[in-house]
C-alpha positions as CSV (number, residue, x, y, z in Angstrom):
1,X,3.0,-0.6,-3.8
2,X,0.7,1.8,-5.3
3,X,-1.1,2.4,-8.6
4,X,-1.1,6.1,-9.6
5,X,-2.4,8.3,-12.4
6,X,0.0,10.3,-14.5
7,X,-0.6,13.2,-12.2
8,X,0.1,11.2,-9.0
9,X,-3.4,10.4,-7.8
10,X,-4.3,7.0,-6.2
11,X,-8.1,7.6,-6.6
12,X,-10.4,9.4,-8.9
13,X,-13.0,11.8,-7.5
14,X,-15.2,8.9,-6.4
15,X,-12.4,7.2,-4.4
16,X,-11.8,4.5,-7.1
17,X,-8.6,3.4,-8.9
18,X,-9.3,-0.3,-9.4
19,X,-11.2,0.3,-12.6
20,X,-8.2,2.2,-14.1
21,X,-5.7,-0.5,-13.1
22,X,-4.5,-2.6,-16.1
23,X,-4.8,-6.4,-16.2
24,X,-1.0,-6.5,-16.3
25,X,-0.7,-4.4,-13.1
26,X,-3.3,-6.7,-11.4
27,X,-1.2,-9.8,-12.3
28,X,2.0,-8.2,-11.1
29,X,0.3,-7.1,-7.8
30,X,-1.0,-10.6,-7.3
31,X,2.5,-12.0,-7.7
32,X,3.9,-9.5,-5.2
33,X,1.2,-10.3,-2.7
34,X,1.9,-14.0,-3.0
35,X,5.6,-13.3,-2.1
36,X,4.6,-11.3,0.9
37,X,4.4,-12.4,4.5
38,X,1.8,-9.9,5.6
39,X,-0.3,-7.1,4.0
40,X,-0.8,-3.7,5.6
41,X,-3.9,-1.5,4.8
42,X,-5.8,1.3,6.3
43,X,-9.3,0.6,7.6
44,X,-11.0,2.3,4.6
45,X,-9.0,0.2,2.1
46,X,-9.8,-2.9,4.1
47,X,-13.5,-2.2,4.2
48,X,-13.6,-1.2,0.5
49,X,-11.6,-4.1,-0.9
50,X,-10.7,-6.8,1.5
51,X,-13.3,-7.2,4.3
52,X,-15.7,-9.6,2.5
53,X,-13.3,-11.1,0.0
54,X,-11.3,-14.3,0.4
55,X,-7.7,-13.7,1.3
56,X,-4.8,-16.0,2.0
57,X,-2.4,-13.5,3.6
58,X,-2.4,-12.1,7.1
59,X,-3.5,-8.5,7.4
60,X,-2.5,-5.6,9.6
61,X,-5.3,-3.1,9.4
62,X,-4.5,0.4,10.7
63,X,-7.4,2.1,12.4
64,X,-7.9,5.0,14.8
65,X,-10.8,3.3,16.5
66,X,-8.5,0.9,18.4
67,X,-5.8,1.7,20.8
68,X,-3.1,-1.0,20.6
69,X,-3.9,-4.3,19.0
70,X,-7.0,-6.4,18.4
71,X,-7.1,-9.8,16.7
72,X,-10.0,-10.5,14.4
73,X,-11.1,-14.0,15.4
74,X,-14.1,-14.1,13.1
75,X,-12.1,-14.7,9.9
76,X,-10.1,-17.8,9.0
77,X,-7.1,-15.7,8.2
78,X,-5.0,-13.7,10.6
79,X,-6.2,-10.1,10.8
80,X,-4.7,-7.6,13.3
81,X,-6.4,-4.2,13.9
82,X,-3.7,-1.8,14.9
83,X,-3.1,1.8,16.0
84,X,-0.1,3.8,14.9
85,X,2.8,3.2,17.3
86,X,5.9,2.4,15.5
87,X,7.6,0.4,18.2
88,X,4.5,-1.8,18.7
89,X,4.3,-2.5,15.0
90,X,8.0,-3.5,14.8
91,X,7.5,-5.8,17.9
92,X,4.4,-7.4,16.2
93,X,6.3,-8.0,13.0
94,X,9.2,-9.5,14.9
95,X,7.0,-11.6,17.1
96,X,5.1,-13.1,14.1
97,X,8.3,-13.3,12.0
98,X,6.9,-11.3,9.1
99,X,9.9,-10.2,7.0
100,X,8.2,-9.2,3.7
101,X,5.7,-6.5,4.5
102,X,3.6,-5.2,1.6
103,X,1.7,-1.9,2.1
104,X,-1.4,-1.6,0.0
105,X,-2.7,1.8,1.1
106,X,-4.4,4.1,1.3
107,X,-2.7,7.4,1.2
108,X,-2.5,7.9,5.0
109,X,-0.9,4.5,5.4
110,X,1.7,5.2,2.7
111,X,2.4,8.6,4.3
112,X,2.8,7.1,7.9
113,X,5.2,4.4,6.8
114,X,7.3,6.9,4.9
115,X,7.3,9.4,7.7
116,X,8.4,6.6,10.1
117,X,11.2,5.7,7.8
118,X,9.9,2.1,7.5
119,X,10.0,1.9,3.7
120,X,13.0,0.6,1.8
121,X,11.4,0.0,-1.6
122,X,8.6,1.7,-3.5
123,X,6.9,0.0,-6.4
124,X,4.7,2.4,-8.5
125,X,2.5,1.4,-11.3
126,X,1.8,4.5,-13.4
127,X,-1.4,4.1,-15.5
128,X,-1.9,6.4,-18.5
129,X,-4.8,8.3,-17.1
130,X,-5.2,11.8,-15.5
131,X,-7.7,12.6,-12.8
132,X,-8.9,16.2,-12.5
133,X,-9.9,15.4,-8.9
134,X,-8.9,12.6,-6.5
135,X,-6.6,11.7,-3.7
136,X,-2.8,12.2,-4.2
137,X,-0.4,9.5,-3.2
138,X,1.4,11.9,-0.7
139,X,0.7,15.3,0.7
140,X,1.7,17.6,3.6
141,X,5.0,18.7,5.1
142,X,6.5,15.3,4.6
143,X,7.0,16.1,0.9
144,X,9.4,19.0,1.9
145,X,11.5,16.5,3.9
146,X,11.5,13.7,1.3
147,X,14.7,11.8,1.1
148,X,16.3,10.7,-2.1
149,X,15.3,7.5,-4.0
150,X,17.2,5.5,-6.5
151,X,15.4,4.1,-9.6
152,X,16.3,0.4,-9.6
153,X,14.0,-0.8,-12.4
154,X,11.5,0.5,-14.9
155,X,9.5,-1.4,-17.4
156,X,6.5,-1.0,-19.6
157,X,3.7,-3.5,-18.8
158,X,1.5,-3.1,-21.9
159,X,1.0,-1.4,-25.2
160,X,-1.1,1.4,-23.5
161,X,2.0,2.6,-21.7
162,X,1.5,1.4,-18.2
163,X,4.8,1.8,-16.4
164,X,6.2,-0.2,-13.4
165,X,8.8,1.8,-11.4
166,X,10.8,0.3,-8.6
167,X,12.7,2.7,-6.3
168,X,14.9,2.1,-3.3
169,X,16.0,4.5,-0.5
170,X,19.5,5.9,-0.8
């Protein structure tokens, strides 16, 4: 799940997107999070948005500063700090019986999951803004190898023209 600008950026030049996200998108995202078994984020996204806030869902936090897996025992909610080995992630998800995994970003995490072919659905909220500078959703050689996606659903969320797009792999 990602919110993007019309020109495909997930942040503005200051690393922010939340202030551009519509209320309707925030409501939809909250519903999807509620349906999820576990949330996956990168360490920067975790520190910027989730570290000090209350959360009800378990987290898997990708970080380069840890080799393997570390459990955060300071929080009342499950938090697993994780390094990027696909087999270990699949084993962890299986062991903890997490079926519905929601990826909340950032860009490197989206890229890794797509590169590892671990994504079956992509939900994009396109907000009617354009950023001259900012971080794109995807970059690099992976874009040259991108597989095909099928549009399953599209809908307008508000009068400003915020779009919700749901794609699945073919």
